[in-house]
N, C-alpha and C positions, 0 to 999 in steps of 0.2 A: 504494500500500500504506500502511496506517495504521501509525503508530508504536505498537507494543504497549504502551508505557508511557504513552501518552496515554489509555489506558483506566483507569478506576477499577476496583477489585476487583469492585464490584457490576456494573459494565458488562461486565467480562470473564465473570463468572458468567452474565449474561444471554446473552452470545454463546455460551457453552458449551451452555446449555439449548436455544437455537435450533438448534444443530448436534447435538443428541442426545447430549451428553456430560454426565457427572455433575459437579456443582459442585466436588467436592473436587479436581478436576484443576487448579483455579485456584491452589491452594496449591502443587501440584507444579510447575506451569509457572513460577509466580512465584519459587519457590526456585531453579530452574535459571537463570533470567534474572539474578537478583540475586546468587547465590553463585558462579556459573560464567560471568562475563562473557566473551563471545567464542564460547561454544558455540552453534551454530545449532540451530534447532528440530529439524532432522533427526537430531541426535545426542543428543537427550534420551532416554536409554535406557529409563527407566521410564514413558514416555508412549507410548500406543498409536500404531502407525504411521499409522492413519487420522487421528488428531488432529494428529500432527506434520505431515502433509501439508496439512491445513486451515490450521494456524498459518502454515506457510511460504507458503501462497497469499495469506493475508489480511493478514499483519503483517510488519513488520521490527523488529529490536531496535535497530539502529544507524542513526542518521541524520546523524551529524556526523563529520567527518574531522579528525584532528590535523594541523595545518599548522605548528606550532612546539611544541617541547618543550625547556624549559630547566631545568637542575638547578643548585642552589647548593651551596656547600661545607657549609652547615648542614643539608643534607638536604631543603630545600624544592624542590619540583618544580612547574613551572607549565606548563599546556597552553593553547594557543590553538586553539580548535576552529572549523572552518568548518561552518556549517549548510547544509541542503539548498538554501536560497535565497541562498547565497554571502555571508551575513553572518558576523561573527566574534564569539565569546564566550570568556571566560576562566574557568579554574578552577585552584585551587592545592591541592597536598597539602603539609601542614605536619607536620613530625616534631619531637618533643621528647625530652628525656632520660628522661622518665618512661615512655616507650613509647606515648604517645598519638599517634594518627595522625588528623589533622583535615582534613576536606575543606572548603575554602572555595569556595562556588558562587555563580553569578550567576542572576538571575531575568529580566533584560532585556538586549536588545542596545542598548547605550548607556544613557543615563539622562536624565530630564527635570528632576532636582532642581537642577542647576547649582551645586553646591558649588564654591567658587572654587579649592580646592586639589586637586580630584579629576580624574583623567584620564578617568574613565568618561563624564562628562557634557559634555566639551568639544565634542562634535559632536552633542549632543542625543540624544533617544530615537528609536530605529528601530522597535522592536516588542517585545512581550512574548515570552518563551520559552514554549513549551508545557510541560505537565507532563512529557511524555516527554523533552523536551530537558533540563529541569532535572534529572530523575533520571539521565539518561544521563551528565551531568557526574560524578555519583557513581560510576557504573560505569567511566567512563573513568579516573578517578583510582584506583579500586580495582585496575585492571589494573597499576598501577605498584608495587603492594605486593609485598614479598617473601613467601615461603611462611610465615614466622613473624609476619607483620604482619596487622592487620585495621583497618578503619576504626572509630574509636572515637567520634569527635565530628563534628558538622556545624556550620559557621558560615555563615549566609546573609549574607555580607558582601562579595560580589563586585559585579559590575556591576549597576546598576539599584536601584530602590526596591522591596524585596520586598512591602510591603503594597499596592503598586499592581498587583500580580499575585497577590493572595493566594489565590484559589481554586485556581489551578494549582499554586502552591507547596505548599499544604496537601495536594493530591492526591499530589504527588511525595514529600512527607515521610511520607505514610501508607504508601507502599511502603517507604520507608527504615526506618520504625520497626516494621513488622510482623515477627512471628517468621518468617514464610515469605518475608520480604524481606531487608533488610540487618540486621535485628534490632538496630538502634541505639536505645538508650533515648531517649525523648523528652526526658529531663532532660539529655541531652548534645547537644541541638540548640539553637542560639542564632539568633534572627532579629533582624537589625539594621534599624532604620528611621531615616530622617532626621527623623522626627517627624510622621508622618501620623496625627493624633490620631484621626480616624474609623476608620482601619485598625487602630490599637492597640485600640480598643474592640471592633471585630469579632473580632480575634484573641482577646481576652479572653473574649468570649462563645462562641467556638468550643470552649473547654474543654480544649484540649491543654496539656500541662505544659511547653511550650517556654520557654526563657529568652528574655527580651526585652532588647535593647540599644538604647538611644536615642542617636543621634548628636547630642550637644548642641553642643559646640565653642565655646560662648560663654555667659557668665553673665547677659547682658541682651539685650533685643530689638534695641537699636540695633546692637550689634556682630554679633549672630547674623544679622541681616538682610543685613549686608554679606558675611558668610561663607557663609550658606545662604539664598539669595534667596527660597526658598519660605516662609521664616519670616514674611515680610510678610503672608501670607494666613492664617497660623495663630496664631503668637505662642507664647512660652514658657509662658504661663499655661495655655492649652488643652492643650499637650503634657504638662505636668506633671500636670494633672488626669487626662488619659487614662492616664498611667503609673501614677498612684495607683490608678485604677480597675482596671488590670491586676493590680496587687499584691493588691487586695482580692478580686478574682475568682479568682485562681490561687494566691495565697500565694507566688508566686515573686518574689524580690527583683529589682528592675530595675537593670540596669547602664547607666550613662551614659558614653558614649564621648566623649573630648575630645581631638581632634587638636591638638597644641601647635605653633603657628606662631611662629617667633622674632619678637619685637617686635610681634606682632599680638594674640595672646590669651594670652600666657604671662607677663604681668607680675604682680607681687605683688597689685595691686589686683584683677586678674581672679580670682586664686585666692581672695582674701577674699570677693569677691562670689559666687563659685560655692559656697563653703562656706556662706554665708548662705542661698543659694537652696535648698540641699539639706538644710539643718539640720532634724533631726527625721524625715527620711525614711529608710526602710530601703533604702539605696541603696549601690551600689558604683560608684566612678568609675574608669574605665580610661583612663589617660593614654597617649596615642600620639604620640611624637615624629614629626614630619612626615617622610615618606619622599620625598626630592627627586624631582621630576618635570620632565623636560626641557621647557622652554618656559614654565614657571610661575615667578613671581618669589619664591616663598616659600622660607624656609630652615628647616633643622632647629635647634631651640633648643639652647643649651648644656646639658650634662649637669647642671651645678650649678643652672641655672634649673629644670630638670625636677624635681630633688630638692627644691628650695625650694618649688615649687608643690605637690608632694605633701605636704610637711611642713605647709604651711598648712592643707590639707584635713584631714589627720590630727589636727592640734591642735584642730580644730573638731568632732572626732568622726565625720568622714566616712571610710569605708573606701576605700582606694586601692590600685590595682595599676598598674604601669608595664609596658606591652607592649614586649617586646624586639623589635627590628626583625629580620625574617627575609626572606631572598630579595631584598634590595635590589640585589644584583648581577645579578638576572635579570628586572628590571622586574616585580616581584611585586605591587606595589600595583595595586589594581583599575583596569583600563582602560589600563594602561601598554603592555602587549605588543600589545594590539589596535591602539592608536594608532601604535606603532612600525611595525607591519605595514602599516597603511593608508597611512601617510606614505611608506613604501618603495614601495608600489604606485603612488601618485600620482607620485613621483619617476621611477619606471621608465616610466610612461606619458608623462610630460613629456619624458624623454630620447628615447623612441622617436619622438615627434612632432617633436622638434628635428632 
């Protein structure tokens, strides 16, 4: 059976036509799937029985199973989902005091980028997620919401490099932003990339008004190539040119994410170099104090060092935000829970063999 959400809207309309059904049913079925997650096709009350039978025969809505669900005192919830081929992927629900409910989703099982501080890529890339799997993460998180809550934002900042799986991501986001889908404004969707310059340009040419966040993490090529090994193939110059192109095409200010690693990239000279690099650009820097990960040697910077770093940027006219850590008690950083799970499985297998 095919995952219903692996179909684009146009593909589903073609399926309806082949089965003698009017195209307007696409909006009805999509509304049921997106707004009432968990309701099977058979219970979609305003859909003709014949169509419900056909849908149940040809499609499934759910393909992933929740194998771990963790909740933090700050309201953050994290799911570890098992795919149909026994892989694992993570997604996170973030709550804030303003009433925002943000879904952080993944686009790949594992990651090929190799960022030295990130758990997602420690075991490399396994495969891309399908469009249906990406969108299903949103539905799985939506099921966690209370009756007075709704998903308001999407950040594509989970496992994987989103621009390496761009066509499927865009298909999933199309369902998310449609009025008969989740009806989330495109302006409340942020796509984060480690700096795939060609992918940034493709996203700009796509024309969607999504926010772009570029994971910078260093102010020069020498340091960035140590932190983000793929930088050796691209370089900061090409990344910044692509980001400038994105701004020119979309009018959307680019955010530069910067994970602060104590004594690695958080020194005053790094802040000064970053300020010079971004001077004159309509940019926002999002400083992210490192979220400790078991097995990695990096440390969270001191609060004063974070404040000093931000002050240096602000003094140079660069806008800055500091991301508050959420969910650090539940392995909420991308890739952590999957890695904990797989290490536990390996240990269990080892104990059984012993």
